N, C-alpha and C positions, 0 to 999 in steps of 0.2 A: 553772679550766679554761684550757687553752692557747689563745691567740688564733691562729687560722689565717689569717684574712684581715680586713683593715680598709680602709676608704676614708676619706680626709680631704678634706672640701670638694670632692668629686668633681662635676664639672659637664660637661655637653655642651650646646652651643648651636648651633642652626641659624638663621642670620641673627640676628634679634632675639629668637627664641623659645628658651627653655631647655627641653630635653627632660628634663634632670636638673640640679639646682642645689644645690650645697653639701651633697651627700649624705655623711653620716657613718654608716657601717655597720660593725658588728663581728660576725664569725662565729667561733665557737669550734670547735676540733677535736672531731669527733664529733657536731656539730649536724645536725639536719634543720631548716634555716632556711626558714620560709615567708614569702615576700615577697608582700604583699597590696596590691592597688591596682586601681582601675578601669582600663578600657581607656584607653590614652594617658597613664597616670599616670607612666610612666618605668621600668616593670619591665624590659621588654626592653632598653631603653637601658643600664640598669645591668649586666645580664648580658653584653651585647655589649662593654661597656668592660672588664669583668673578663676576658673571653675574647679581648681584643685584636682584635675584629672592627671596632671603630671607635676613633678616637683621642679622648681627653678634651680639652675646651677648657681646663679648669683642674682642679687638685686632684691627689691622689696615691692610688695603690693599693699597699697593703703586704701581702705574703704571708710568713708565718712570720718576721715582723719585718724583712723586707727590702723596700725600695722597688722596685716592679716597673717595668722598662723596657718600652716597647710591644713586644709580640711576643716577649718573653723572660721569661715567668713563672718565678720561682725554685722552682716546684713543678709537679707534673703535674696538668693540668686536663682533664677530659672535659666535653663540652657537647652539649646538644640544644637549640639556639636557632633557632626558626623551622623551616626545611626540614630533614627528617630525613636527607637525602642518601643514600637507598638506591639500589642498582642494581636496577631493577624486574624485569629479566629474569634475575636471578641468584637462587639459593636462599639460605636463611639462612646456611648454612655457607660458601658461596662469597662472600657479602657480607663475612662475618667474615674470611675468608682474604685477600681483596683488601685489606681495611683493615689486617690484620696485616702484609702485605707492604709496604704503603705507609709503615708506621711502623717498618719494620725488625724486626718481631717475627713471624717465620715459625714460629709455634708452633700447630700444629693442635690440640694438646691444650688449650692456653689458650683457643682459640676455642670449642671444644666445651664447656669448663667454663663459659664465660660464657653460652652458649646454654642450658645446663642451668639456670643461675641465673635466666634470664628465661623459662624453660619453653618454649623453641623448639627443643630438641634433637631432637625427633621429627617435624619438618616434612618431612623427606625431600627429594624433588625439587620440591616446591611452590615456585613463584617468588614473590618478594616482592610483585609487583604483584597477586597473588591473595590476599594476606594481608588480614585485617580491620584496621580502624584500630588496635585495641588491639595486635595482633600487630606491625604496622609500628612502633608506638611502642616496644614492648619490644625489637624488633630494633635500633632506633636507639639505645636506651640501651645495649644490649650493645656496639654499635660505639663508643659514647662511652667504654666501659670498657676498650677494648683496651689502652690504655697504662697500666693500673692507676692511675687518677687518685687523688689525695688529695682533690680537690674535684670534685664533679659538679654542673654547671649545667643546670637543666631549666626551660624556658620553657613553661608551660601544657601539661604532658605529658598531662593527662587531659581536655583540652578536646575536647568532642564525643563522649566515650565514654558507653556505657550504664552503668547502676549496677554490673553485674558486672565490666565492664572497669575501672571506677574502683577497685573493691575489690581486684581482682587487682594493679593497679598499686601501690596503697598497700602491700599485703603484700610485693610484690617490692622496693619501695624500702626498706622497713623491714629486709628481709633484707640488702640490699646495705649499708646503713648499719651494721647490727650485726655481720654475719658477715665483711664485708670491710673494715670500719673506714673507710668512705668518708664524708666530710662532704658533705652535699647542700644546695644552694641551689635552692629550687623556687619558681617563681611560679605562682599560680593564682587564679582568681576564684571557685572553689568553696570558699568559706571554711570551711564546716562540715566538709568533707572534710579540709582541712588541719588542723583542730583535732583530728582523730583520731590524727595521727601526728607532726606537727611538734613539735620540742622548744623552738623559739624563733621569734619572729615580728618582722617589720618592716612597718610600714604606710607606704605612700607615696601622696602626693596631689600632683598638679600639679608633678611633678618634685622634690618635697621629701620626705625621710623624716621623718615626723611623730613616730614613736615606735617603739622596740624594746622587747621584753619577752619573758620566758621563759614556758614553759607554767605554771610554778608561780606567777609573778606574775599571769598571766591568771586562774588559778583563784582566787587570793586576792582580786583586785580585782573579780571578777565574781560574788561570792557575793551573789546578789540577795536571798534571804530563806531562812529556815529554817521548815520545816513539821513540826510535832510532832503525832502522833496518839496519844492515850492514853485509856483508860477512867477515868483519874484526872487528867483535864485541869485540874480546879480546883487540885489539889496542884501540878501542873506550873507553872501560872501564878503561884501564890503563891510557889513556890520561886524562880522567875526574878525576881520583883519584889523579894523580900527579899535574896537572895544576890547578884544581878547588877545590881540597880537598873534593870531594864529596864522601859520603859513603852511602847515601840513594838511592841505586840502586838495581834493581831486574832483574836477568837474566831469560829470558823465552825461550821457544822453538822457532825455526825459526830465530836464530840470532837476537833476540829482547832484548833490554835493556830498562827498564822503570825507569826514574828518578823521585823520589818523593821530590826532593829539587832542588834548582837552577833555578826554573822557571823564576825568575826575570832576569836571565842572559842568557836566551835562545838564543838571537841573538849572544851573544859573544861565547857561546858554539858551535853553528853551524859554525861560522866563524873560530874558532880554529881548528875544525875537518877538515874543507876545507883547511886551510893553511898548516896543517900537511899532506895533501894528503891522508887522510883516506877516503875511499869510503863509502858514506852513501846513501843507496837506499831510505830511508824514514826518515824524521825528523818531528815529529808531536807534537805540543803543544796542549794538550787536555783540554778543558774548561768545567766547570760545566754549565748547562743551567741556564737561568735566573730564571726558576721555582725552580730549586734546591737551588739557592742562596736565593730566597724569602722564601722557606720553612725553610731553615736553620736559617734565621734571625728572622722569626716570630714564630718558634717552630713547624712547620709542620701544618697539617690539610688540609682541602679541601676548595676550593673557594665556 
């Protein structure tokens, strides 16, 4: 995959305190990159640095292989960081047209297309100040998309939303990513929601990026156990001991067997049982949640 953005030892210090320290981040083209961290961990600081809202104390930002000078990114960026910047007494389409004019893109058709993408094309004369929180956030994202960005920065866009609003936001961002080819960097404290659609992740704590990993790595590393249910559970256990030399198994009621090892070979185990004509009514690889993984890596605590 092509690397779209990277940071090298990026730091921001206020007095003696580092809000961000030696952060190395890599985001690939087409990613939905979920930035995970508690309040005050440095998420917003990182996004502001990328968006040239604040200057770095040290380190570098590279975009498409080029070192970025402050305020002059070598690619188009859209951002919703902190305040959405809406005109409260204007309609959705007027907000869009004002933004288009300010950026030299007087294209009503383009504005209407973006409003359709965020499902605000039929709000008529309703003013932005009358919108729900979810509608305001969707309009803010449409405004951030006016310049056809290659990278979209979103800081806690689902914070405070109800479950339906969160679902609508997730589906909308997935469409923007897939249909418009926009790479997205999104920070959120709703970890299990990020797990539903992000393709890669970065965990940040106390201003330091602790770990980056892909969705595939998360799934591989968080295979907690395998549960097998079969009326031939004795044959299942015997086959696993003889063929795979597994011993970390636990027999439970209801013809259930739980494996605490061998998760990396789950596909091979399943195929072997099938080839041996052993009837299995249920074969489940159970994963930790992203929140469990985060808490384990950062030492627990609350967002």
